[in-house]
KEMI-626592 format. One line per 10 residues: for each residue y, z, x of N, C-alpha, C. Coordinates in steps of 0.02 Angstrom, whole numbers, plus 50000, padded with zeros to 5 digits. Layout:
BEGIN
Y Z X Y Z X Y Z X; ...
This chain:
BEGIN
54756 49443 52689 54727 49402 52774 54666 49377 52780; 54631 49307 52772 54560 49309 52762 54533 49299 52838; 54481 49367 52802 54425 49362 52861 54381 49322 52891; 54377 49267 52853 54351 49208 52889 54382 49172 52932; 54431 49161 52932 54482 49132 52975 54525 49182 53023; 54550 49244 53007 54594 49266 53069 54558 49314 53087; 54561 49280 53178 54535 49344 53214 54606 49380 53269; 54621 49414 53271 54675 49461 53286 54664 49487 53352; 54678 49473 53428 54685 49477 53481 54734 49564 53498; 54681 49611 53534 54696 49676 53530 54726 49693 53610
54783 49677 53612 54810 49705 53706 54806 49776 53704; 54794 49791 53786 54753 49824 53776 54831 49893 53791; 54883 49856 53790 54928 49906 53762 54949 49928 53713; 54918 49901 53663 54973 49903 53584 54967 49964 53560; 54998 49976 53532 54997 50050 53494 54982 50060 53441; 54999 50116 53433 54944 50159 53385 54974 50127 53292; 55006 50093 53304 55041 50067 53242 54970 50005 53251; 54968 49975 53300 54941 49915 53296 54850 49896 53301; 54843 49962 53342 54764 49992 53321 54749 50010 53247; 54803 50047 53233 54775 50035 53138 54762 50001 53099
54825 49944 53130 54781 49905 53069 54747 49827 53096; 54731 49845 53162 54673 49804 53164 54609 49847 53166; 54622 49914 53145 54545 49946 53135 54543 49939 53045; 54605 49929 53011 54601 49943 52947 54583 49871 52928; 54601 49814 52950 54592 49729 52947 54487 49757 52952; 54459 49751 53014 54400 49765 53043 54366 49802 52967; 54402 49859 52934 54356 49900 52879 54366 49871 52824; 54398 49826 52797 54417 49792 52736 54371 49734 52751; 54369 49690 52813 54336 49625 52830 54247 49639 52819; 54229 49718 52836 54174 49722 52847 54141 49760 52776
54196 49789 52726 54170 49766 52645 54197 49724 52608; 54215 49682 52622 54225 49623 52595 54146 49580 52597; 54116 49602 52655 54033 49597 52666 54042 49495 52699; 54105 49491 52755 54113 49438 52796 54044 49421 52824; 54040 49366 52833 53977 49334 52873 53994 49369 52957; 53942 49391 52996 53932 49440 53040 53974 49407 53115; 53958 49349 53116 54009 49303 53164 54074 49318 53170; 54103 49326 53096 54174 49346 53094 54193 49425 53120; 54130 49469 53079 54145 49547 53113 54151 49565 53167; 54094 49514 53211 54089 49526 53266 54148 49506 53348
54181 49413 53303 54249 49405 53327 54313 49456 53317; 54300 49485 53274 54361 49544 53293 54339 49608 53326; 54266 49627 53309 54242 49678 53380 54273 49661 53468; 54251 49593 53459 54259 49579 53521 54341 49545 53545; 54383 49548 53505 54458 49536 53510 54474 49610 53523; 54444 49657 53490 54468 49732 53538 54463 49782 53463; 54461 49761 53395 54465 49819 53345 54414 49876 53347; 54468 49917 53358 54452 49981 53387 54385 50022 53332; 54333 50012 53359 54270 50048 53322 54270 50124 53296; 54312 50166 53348 54333 50210 53311 54372 50258 53267
54387 50179 53247 54447 50191 53185 54408 50232 53127; 54463 50276 53071 54452 50295 53025 54513 50281 52984; 54521 50253 52914 54571 50246 52871 54556 50311 52856; 54649 50317 52812 54649 50382 52771 54592 50396 52737; 54534 50371 52703 54463 50421 52663 54435 50426 52728; 54437 50431 52781 54403 50427 52836 54338 50403 52847; 54374 50331 52818 54300 50290 52834 54299 50229 52910; 54262 50229 52918 54242 50228 53003 54218 50133 52979; 54203 50099 53027 54156 50015 53043 54094 50026 53006; 54060 50104 53056 54001 50108 53039 53980 50132 52961
54011 50154 52922 54042 50173 52860 54012 50154 52831; 54090 50089 52837 54060 50038 52789 54015 49978 52812; 53981 49961 52854 53936 49931 52870 53857 49977 52836; 53868 50043 52831 53824 50071 52793 53827 50033 52700; 53895 50054 52695 53903 50076 52613 53895 49995 52603; 53879 49928 52638 53877 49856 52617 53803 49845 52640; 53770 49895 52668 53690 49896 52663 53677 49831 52732; 53734 49828 52756 53716 49779 52824 53686 49785 52905; 53603 49787 52901 53580 49820 52941 53585 49789 52996; 53603 49719 52998 53610 49676 53091 53705 49716 53109
53740 49726 53062 53779 49750 53076 53779 49827 53100; 53745 49846 53085 53756 49938 53087 53713 49949 53160; 53672 49905 53167 53635 49873 53235 53683 49885 53300; 53724 49811 53276 53776 49793 53338 53814 49837 53342; 53855 49881 53290 53917 49929 53292 53885 49992 53336; 53826 50007 53319 53786 50064 53370 53797 50062 53438; 53765 49964 53443 53760 49942 53514 53826 49941 53549; 53881 49955 53507 53934 49922 53525 53963 50003 53560; 53938 50063 53515 53964 50139 53549 53994 50161 53475; 53988 50125 53411 54006 50161 53353 54006 50231 53349
54051 50270 53338 54040 50342 53344 53984 50380 53276; 53901 50395 53293 53878 50392 53258 53897 50464 53219; 53931 50495 53231 53936 50570 53204 53997 50598 53173; 54020 50524 53180 54112 50534 53120 54079 50557 53041; 54133 50583 53022 54130 50599 52958 54190 50573 52890; 54183 50563 52858 54253 50547 52807 54296 50623 52772; 54334 50611 52714 54358 50639 52695 54310 50688 52682; 54265 50674 52628 54241 50711 52609 54155 50731 52642; 54182 50740 52701 54139 50766 52748 54040 50737 52776; 54065 50638 52727 53999 50611 52755 53985 50597 52793
53937 50592 52833 53929 50533 52898 53907 50463 52879; 53892 50419 52918 53882 50344 52891 53818 50365 52892; 53762 50399 52913 53706 50411 52898 53694 50466 52803; 53760 50476 52799 53756 50511 52746 53740 50463 52683; 53809 50422 52689 53811 50358 52677 53746 50319 52663; 53731 50302 52702 53645 50272 52701 53605 50317 52659; 53603 50351 52662 53535 50423 52615 53566 50403 52547; 53633 50407 52518 53670 50388 52450 53641 50326 52430; 53627 50267 52465 53613 50213 52456 53527 50201 52437; 53515 50251 52471 53421 50241 52489 53412 50206 52543
53455 50204 52614 53417 50138 52630 53427 50172 52663; 53331 50194 52700 53291 50242 52754 53312 50205 52827; 53314 50129 52808 53310 50095 52870 53363 50101 52918; 53418 50084 52891 53492 50109 52898 53507 50188 52926; 53473 50231 52880 53490 50316 52896 53451 50314 52965; 53385 50276 52975 53362 50297 53030 53396 50275 53093; 53425 50218 53083 53469 50179 53146 53485 50225 53190; 53553 50261 53110 53600 50287 53140 53585 50364 53180; 53536 50383 53127 53488 50437 53171 53480 50446 53223; 53436 50404 53248 53413 50377 53335 53463 50379 53362
53507 50332 53339 53578 50331 53397 53603 50395 53385; 53590 50461 53354 53640 50530 53356 53582 50578 53411; 53513 50530 53395 53481 50583 53440 53482 50565 53510; 53478 50494 53532 53490 50464 53584 53561 50488 53635; 53605 50492 53607 53676 50520 53609 53653 50576 53623; 53646 50635 53589 53638 50707 53613 53582 50730 53651; 53532 50690 53681 53495 50684 53717 53519 50653 53818; 53573 50613 53803 53621 50611 53832 53644 50643 53874; 53678 50676 53811 53726 50737 53845 53688 50788 53875; 53650 50813 53840 53585 50850 53876 53582 50837 53942
53558 50768 53964 53546 50758 54049 53608 50762 54073; 53658 50731 54031 53715 50736 54095 53741 50809 54106; 53731 50833 54047 53745 50915 54074 53714 50945 54091; 53655 50933 54107 53594 50987 54141 53629 50961 54216; 53645 50894 54229 53648 50876 54297 53732 50932 54344; 53756 50954 54293 53817 50995 54303 53870 50955 54337; 53898 50909 54292 53969 50894 54317 54005 50949 54346; 54056 50930 54390 54111 50935 54438 54155 50969 54368; 54176 51007 54398 54233 51040 54358 54304 50999 54339; 54319 50968 54381 54370 50924 54395 54348 50882 54356
54296 50845 54341 54278 50775 54313 54292 50753 54259; 54293 50705 54227 54331 50671 54162 54277 50704 54096; 54198 50704 54128 54139 50710 54089 54138 50776 54074; 54172 50834 54121 54170 50898 54127 54220 50924 54070; 54261 50883 54041 54311 50901 53985 54264 50882 53927; 54225 50831 53949 54185 50804 53860 54152 50849 53864; 54104 50861 53902 54053 50907 53907 54063 50994 53877; 54132 51003 53894 54157 51080 53865 54158 51113 53818; 54150 51169 53778 54155 51194 53714 54212 51194 53710; 54244 51149 53640 54315 51178 53610 54338 51216 53574
54284 51247 53554 54305 51316 53496 54293 51378 53540; 54343 51410 53554 54364 51468 53576 54356 51533 53560; 54352 51524 53473 54365 51580 53437 54308 51639 53451; 54286 51662 53443 54220 51726 53412 54183 51668 53388; 54170 51623 53305 54153 51594 53307 54085 51535 53365; 54136 51518 53431 54100 51471 53464 54107 51479 53544; 54114 51558 53558 54140 51588 53619 54092 51631 53641; 54039 51628 53660 53991 51695 53677 54047 51756 53695; 54108 51712 53745 54144 51796 53792 54170 51833 53734; 54201 51770 53681 54241 51792 53640 54242 51839 53585
54159 51810 53558 54131 51842 53523 54111 51911 53551; 54092 51920 53599 54076 52000 53627 54122 52047 53621; 54196 52016 53627 54258 52043 53636 54278 52053 53557; 54244 52033 53513 54289 52043 53436 54250 52070 53400; 54291 52129 53363 54267 52178 53334 54219 52148 53273; 54155 52181 53259 54112 52146 53201 54129 52216 53154; 54127 52190 53088 54111 52242 53026 54073 52233 52976; 54018 52295 52980 53960 52297 52915 54013 52322 52869; 53960 52287 52816 54021 52315 52745 53966 52299 52691; 53988 52318 52637 53951 52275 52575 54005 52257 52540
53977 52180 52515 54023 52136 52494 54031 52166 52414; 54056 52102 52374 54082 52143 52306 54026 52127 52264; 53984 52115 52286 53886 52112 52257 53860 52153 52275; 53881 52185 52322 53827 52238 52349 53776 52220 52404; 53783 52172 52437 53759 52141 52478 53770 52155 52547; 53749 52193 52574 53769 52216 52657 53770 52127 52688; 53831 52131 52720 53864 52085 52747 53869 52117 52840; 53866 52057 52880 53884 52111 52940 53941 52018 52967; 54020 52053 52972 54055 51974 52984 54107 51998 53064; 54146 51944 53072 54181 51938 53132 54245 51886 53090
54297 51915 53132 54362 51895 53101 54394 51841 53148; 54386 51775 53098 54423 51710 53140 54463 51688 53112; 54502 51658 53161 54583 51656 53143 54591 51680 53077; 54577 51738 53056 54617 51763 52992 54584 51755 52934; 54504 51724 52948 54458 51699 52880 54394 51754 52928; 54354 51773 52868 54273 51814 52891 54244 51757 52884; 54201 51774 52966 54130 51718 52960 54081 51744 52967; 54039 51748 52939 53966 51796 52944 53931 51760 52990; 53925 51835 53022 53893 51846 53067 53800 51832 53067; 53777 51867 53021 53723 51887 52968 53725 51903 52900
53684 51878 52871 53713 51878 52793 53648 51876 52754; 53659 51923 52675 53557 51928 52663 53546 51897 52609; 53609 51810 52609 53551 51769 52607 53501 51739 52656; 53504 51765 52704 53450 51706 52753 53389 51769 52751; 53398 51828 52700 53313 51847 52668 53263 51818 52681; 53272 51765 52632 53211 51733 52646 53187 51683 52674; 53219 51653 52734 53215 51628 52783 53178 51683 52833; 53211 51738 52864 53176 51774 52885 53106 51801 52889; 53095 51826 52813 53034 51845 52776 52970 51785 52804; 52978 51710 52758 52949 51674 52780 52912 51674 52863
52981 51657 52904 52977 51668 52969 52897 51707 52999; 52924 51799 52969 52875 51826 52993 52810 51832 52973; 52806 51800 52912 52737 51761 52881 52677 51732 52919; 52737 51653 52931 52731 51605 52990 52713 51630 53052; 52742 51667 53089 52741 51706 53155 52663 51754 53151; 52659 51798 53115 52627 51835 53122 52567 51855 53065; 52548 51828 52978 52527 51857 52966 52445 51828 52992; 52428 51764 53009 52355 51763 53025 52339 51770 53104; 52388 51807 53122 52402 51805 53209 52334 51840 53229; 52301 51831 53274 52227 51857 53292 52265 51928 53332
52304 51929 53360 52309 52011 53353 52344 52038 53337; 52359 52036 53251 52389 52066 53221 52360 52146 53213; 52281 52146 53223 52244 52213 53197 52284 52246 53252; 52288 52239 53311 52318 52288 53379 52388 52299 53360; 52436 52265 53328 52486 52285 53367 52523 52232 53388; 52561 52168 53363 52593 52129 53410 52633 52160 53443; 52665 52124 53513 52704 52140 53551 52760 52070 53532; 52799 52115 53525 52870 52055 53509 52935 52047 53530; 52945 52010 53527 53032 51989 53572 53060 51985 53504; 53130 52001 53514 53162 51966 53478 53232 51946 53497
53299 51920 53517 53360 51904 53531 53393 51889 53484; 53466 51964 53456 53486 51933 53423 53457 51985 53343; 53488 52025 53356 53489 52101 53291 53513 52068 53242; 53576 52068 53239 53617 52060 53157 53615 52110 53126; 53609 52091 53064 53591 52139 53004 53528 52178 53039; 53495 52164 53083 53412 52202 53044 53374 52184 53027; 53378 52101 52989 53349 52085 52927 53267 52071 52968; 53263 52036 53010 53199 52013 53033 53168 52076 53086; 53196 52098 53106 53161 52154 53136 53140 52206 53078; 53147 52231 53028 53133 52270 52974 53069 52224 52945
53075 52147 52947 53008 52134 52921 52968 52160 52978; 52978 52133 53050 52912 52146 53093 52895 52219 53074; 52944 52253 53093 52922 52351 53067 52853 52360 52995; 52873 52321 52941 52849 52313 52896 52784 52300 52911; 52750 52260 52958 52698 52240 52955 52628 52282 52940; 52587 52266 52920 52520 52311 52905 52493 52334 52970; 52510 52332 53031 52499 52349 53061 52568 52352 53137; 52609 52412 53128 52682 52416 53163 52664 52375 53236; 52712 52348 53276 52715 52300 53338 52671 52369 53378; 52645 52352 53414 52623 52400 53492 52684 52373 53539
52748 52342 53533 52795 52328 53580 52829 52299 53529; 52890 52323 53534 52935 52277 53496 53028 52296 53511; 53034 52221 53574 53094 52206 53602 53157 52194 53569; 53204 52216 53587 53287 52174 53559 53284 52185 53590; 53334 52120 53625 53407 52101 53657 53455 52092 53629; 53513 52123 53614 53561 52145 53598 53640 52155 53629; 53685 52098 53632 53727 52115 53673 53806 52147 53668; 53798 52136 53568 53863 52149 53559 53865 52220 53558; 53910 52243 53590 53934 52339 53574 53936 52374 53498; 53971 52329 53450 53974 52350 53374 53888 52341 53352
53887 52283 53379 53791 52312 53339 53756 52342 53388; 53745 52374 53431 53730 52415 53465 53744 52468 53431; 53802 52475 53417 53814 52567 53365 53795 52565 53310; 53789 52502 53309 53751 52535 53233 53674 52540 53242; 53658 52489 53301 53564 52504 53293 53555 52588 53296; 53608 52625 53339 53587 52675 53330 53621 52725 53294; 53653 52705 53263 53682 52758 53185 53621 52730 53148; 53576 52668 53156 53512 52697 53092 53441 52691 53126; 53460 52731 53162 53401 52761 53195 53355 52697 53240; 53355 52646 53277 53327 52592 53289 53308 52619 53360
53349 52664 53397 53328 52685 53462 53273 52732 53452; 53258 52761 53401 53213 52803 53393 53139 52766 53393; 53149 52729 53339 53065 52688 53306 53024 52690 53374; 52979 52709 53356 52904 52704 53424 52904 52627 53430; 52892 52630 53487 52862 52564 53500 52926 52516 53504; 52998 52534 53497 53064 52501 53491 53080 52518 53557; 53088 52447 53592 53140 52440 53666 53194 52411 53652; 53267 52440 53673 53322 52396 53645 53347 52381 53733; 53355 52317 53748 53390 52306 53792 53451 52288 53787; 53500 52303 53801 53577 52303 53792 53618 52256 53846
53641 52185 53814 53653 52140 53860 53636 52088 53820; 53626 51994 53837 53621 51944 53856 53553 51932 53871; 53537 51881 53821 53468 51889 53832 53435 51836 53928; 53527 51827 53932 53531 51783 54011 53511 51851 54062; 53526 51904 54065 53529 51966 54082 53479 51978 54102; 53423 51947 54055 53346 51995 54076 53303 51927 54068; 53302 51875 54070 53272 51825 54036 53197 51839 54101; 53225 51850 54153 53184 51845 54228 53185 51908 54258; 53189 51969 54224 53183 52016 54241 53112 52064 54252; 53112 52111 54277 53049 52160 54270 53039 52194 54195
53112 52192 54202 53105 52265 54138 53068 52181 54063; 53074 52122 54071 53047 52097 54033 52993 52079 54036; 52963 52057 54083 52913 52013 54114 52879 52070 54113; 52875 52124 54116 52827 52155 54133 52773 52177 54074; 52797 52169 54026 52740 52172 53975 52684 52116 53980; 52686 52067 54015 52626 52006 54011 52630 51966 53982; 52708 51950 53939 52700 51898 53881 52685 51932 53799; 52718 51902 53775 52742 51925 53688 52697 51883 53654; 52657 51902 53593 52632 51878 53564 52671 51838 53514; 52732 51866 53500 52780 51822 53450 52847 51842 53504
52897 51772 53495 52968 51775 53513 53003 51750 53488; 53065 51773 53474 53127 51740 53404 53182 51752 53428; 53213 51691 53429 53305 51704 53443 53331 51696 53388; 53388 51717 53377 53425 51697 53315 53510 51740 53356; 53546 51667 53384 53607 51716 53442 53665 51697 53397; 53718 51726 53389 53768 51713 53368 53831 51665 53421; 53878 51634 53422 53937 51574 53437 53897 51556 53514; 53838 51542 53542 53809 51528 53560 53803 51427 53549; 53798 51380 53621 53767 51320 53593 53726 51292 53591; 53713 51250 53587 53636 51208 53589 53612 51222 53660
53661 51196 53709 53645 51198 53778 53617 51248 53799; 53640 51326 53767 53600 51368 53792 53562 51376 53751; 53535 51358 53702 53450 51375 53654 53421 51338 53691; 53439 51274 53738 53396 51222 53769 53378 51270 53827; 53418 51285 53855 53393 51331 53946 53336 51387 53894; 53365 51418 53835 53313 51476 53811 53226 51423 53817; 53236 51368 53795 53178 51354 53768 53133 51330 53826; 53165 51343 53889 53138 51302 53948 53110 51387 53969; 53135 51440 53958 53086 51493 53976 53018 51522 53936; 53004 51465 53876 52991 51499 53815 52901 51507 53825
52878 51457 53868 52810 51464 53904 52804 51546 53930; 52849 51540 53982 52828 51608 54033 52854 51669 53982; 52850 51667 53924 52870 51751 53877 52821 51743 53856; 52780 51687 53807 52704 51701 53793 52631 51723 53818; 52616 51761 53796 52550 51792 53823 52504 51747 53833; 52482 51698 53765 52427 51675 53779 52440 51579 53716; 52405 51547 53725 52415 51495 53680 52423 51519 53597; 52404 51571 53580 52413 51593 53504 52471 51629 53521; 52496 51634 53544 52581 51642 53549 52614 51620 53516; 52674 51623 53480 52718 51603 53432 52778 51600 53455
52810 51563 53461 52884 51556 53432 52930 51522 53411; 52968 51551 53368 53016 51519 53328 53111 51520 53335; 53153 51517 53328 53218 51516 53318 53281 51517 53256; 53310 51532 53259 53335 51510 53189 53374 51439 53187; 53362 51406 53139 53386 51335 53137 53433 51316 53119; 53507 51337 53131 53556 51311 53095 53579 51262 53135; 53565 51217 53169 53590 51186 53212 53623 51117 53171; 53695 51114 53187 53716 51056 53136 53683 51049 53040; 53685 51116 53020 53656 51145 52959 53733 51125 52917; 53771 51102 52925 53809 51073 52871 53833 51003 52821
53773 50969 52880 53768 50894 52867 53693 50884 52852; 53667 50837 52817 53615 50802 52826 53576 50790 52869; 53635 50726 52890 53621 50665 52954 53613 50717 53015; 53669 50779 53048 53681 50821 53094 53607 50865 53116; 53568 50890 53034 53523 50931 53040 53471 50883 53053; 53481 50845 53046 53405 50814 53058 53388 50772 53113; 53471 50762 53154 53463 50746 53238 53435 50811 53270; 53460 50862 53257 53454 50922 53308 53388 50930 53272; 53344 50924 53231 53290 50953 53212 53265 50910 53273; 53261 50847 53288 53234 50798 53303 53235 50826 53359
53303 50826 53400 53326 50849 53462 53305 50920 53497; 53293 50935 53459 53252 51015 53494 53188 51019 53480; 53148 50987 53452 53082 50970 53453 53056 50936 53506; 53107 50876 53528 53094 50853 53569 53126 50877 53662; 53148 50926 53646 53170 50976 53697 53113 51041 53699; 53071 51058 53673 53018 51115 53668 52964 51060 53717; 52957 51001 53671 52903 50983 53696 52894 50952 53772; 52963 50949 53795 52968 50927 53878 52945 51016 53910; 52970 51048 53869 52978 51139 53904 52852 51139 53872; 52842 51111 53860 52767 51116 53860 52766 51153 53776
52811 51145 53748 52790 51194 53682 52782 51143 53624; 52738 51147 53572 52744 51109 53507 52747 51146 53471; 52790 51100 53412 52843 51128 53363 52794 51107 53308; 52775 51135 53245 52775 51112 53187 52819 51146 53119; 52865 51116 53084 52904 51121 53041 52881 51139 52955; 52937 51197 52921 52904 51182 52831 52979 51222 52819; 52980 51190 52779 53033 51197 52710 53027 51254 52701; 53064 51309 52694 53096 51354 52653 53172 51322 52593; 53160 51354 52521 53206 51342 52486 53253 51382 52467; 53332 51367 52525 53378 51436 52507 53402 51414 52470
53422 51385 52389 53424 51366 52379 53506 51446 52340; 53531 51428 52300 53542 51511 52254 53597 51479 52184; 53564 51511 52126 53618 51447 52087 53691 51518 52080; 53694 51555 52135 53760 51610 52117 53780 51614 52214; 53791 51543 52233 53812 51511 52307 53872 51543 52293; 53939 51553 52254 53974 51563 52269 53991 51657 52279; 53956 51677 52264 53950 51765 52301 53945 51754 52384; 53935 51697 52422 53945 51705 52464 53990 51696 52498; 54062 51666 52465 54101 51639 52467 54106 51575 52556; 54149 51598 52589 54149 51552 52657 54087 51583 52724
54062 51621 52696 54001 51645 52743 53967 51609 52739; 53946 51569 52690 53900 51520 52716 53908 51449 52731; 53958 51441 52720 54003 51398 52761 53948 51346 52834; 53919 51387 52875 53892 51373 52907 53825 51320 52911; 53783 51368 52844 53720 51330 52824 53723 51314 52766; 53750 51229 52731 53743 51235 52675 53694 51177 52657; 53636 51174 52674 53569 51125 52673 53535 51182 52606; 53505 51133 52546 53442 51187 52520 53388 51198 52549; 53370 51168 52597 53319 51183 52632 53332 51176 52713; 53286 51257 52726 53300 51282 52792 53246 51239 52833
53234 51229 52886 53171 51187 52933 53166 51258 52980; 53105 51259 52950 53077 51316 52986 53026 51312 53028; 53055 51310 53110 53003 51302 53149 52972 51346 53179; 52884 51342 53187 52839 51366 53233 52796 51320 53283; 52811 51369 53337 52784 51322 53394 52732 51379 53432; 52701 51345 53472 52655 51365 53513 52638 51330 53582; 52605 51349 53645 52603 51317 53698 52566 51259 53686; 52566 51185 53719 52510 51161 53714 52442 51166 53746; 52386 51153 53701 52335 51176 53742 52319 51095 53800; 52294 51145 53828 52286 51092 53897 52214 51053 53877
């Protein structure tokens, strides 16, 4: 078919076979660098922008491959899927990065940011349970890795792996998924350093709140500060983690208070707010989605005691893909700013020449650099 002369009409009742043919033709037309008006005519005729060929290539992937900025802008404006990935798990943004095309990458990234902000806005308005929108926004992962209720009822296992590293895992559909892993230690150590090392209240003992215990890595670093925390509150919901904390004497540590339950159970309780605010707040929950983290952001100003107090969270949002990680970095920064909290980012190199030793348990974070957030209340 000649892409410069042939335009096909896509009837609304077209079969999957027809949609496949039109979608394949559109991708080929883009990859053949046809003039913009030819591509636009095919799209206007109904060629599906959601289509991906046998390699997983979408029209937006193709436009990024040929570095056609005008076409990328048009496809995004027409609703092309910004976060579709091909068979190699690369998004169109990853393609732009591989071509060193910062302009096209930024166009796709910003489309992702707008999309995620819109979803968050629509979700906050609480669509009716029976509306089509509710089906879109509802979590589709009901395993222990993606649904809190399932996770809290799933047994956890604390053990040493083949390399002698302590790990905490949960079984998801026959696979062990890491709840917390030893490779996270450099992240936790750097986080505590950024949160605490130059804090003006360090000498009197910081008041610290941590959500989610896991292996206790970050809580152990808090306990190793030059002056132990004057108050160290830990909120933990999973019964197996709580049992592990009791077995390892965390309940007996001076200044440590364990609140058994989800953070939502305590966030506005006198039991938590009676401290008068914390110097340091950190959260790292498992199986909660971004919507729940955004909800926690809104409570951060009420949890911090003064302008020098600091907040951080484990930023594993979209961390299996460079574009997704970048999008969620910007989205979380915007939502923190909306809550009245400003964030600064620093990079932690978590590269490990022996990454195979972590097996599938590191699949939830495949980036080399971890983006570490440190947030403070905005100065008035």
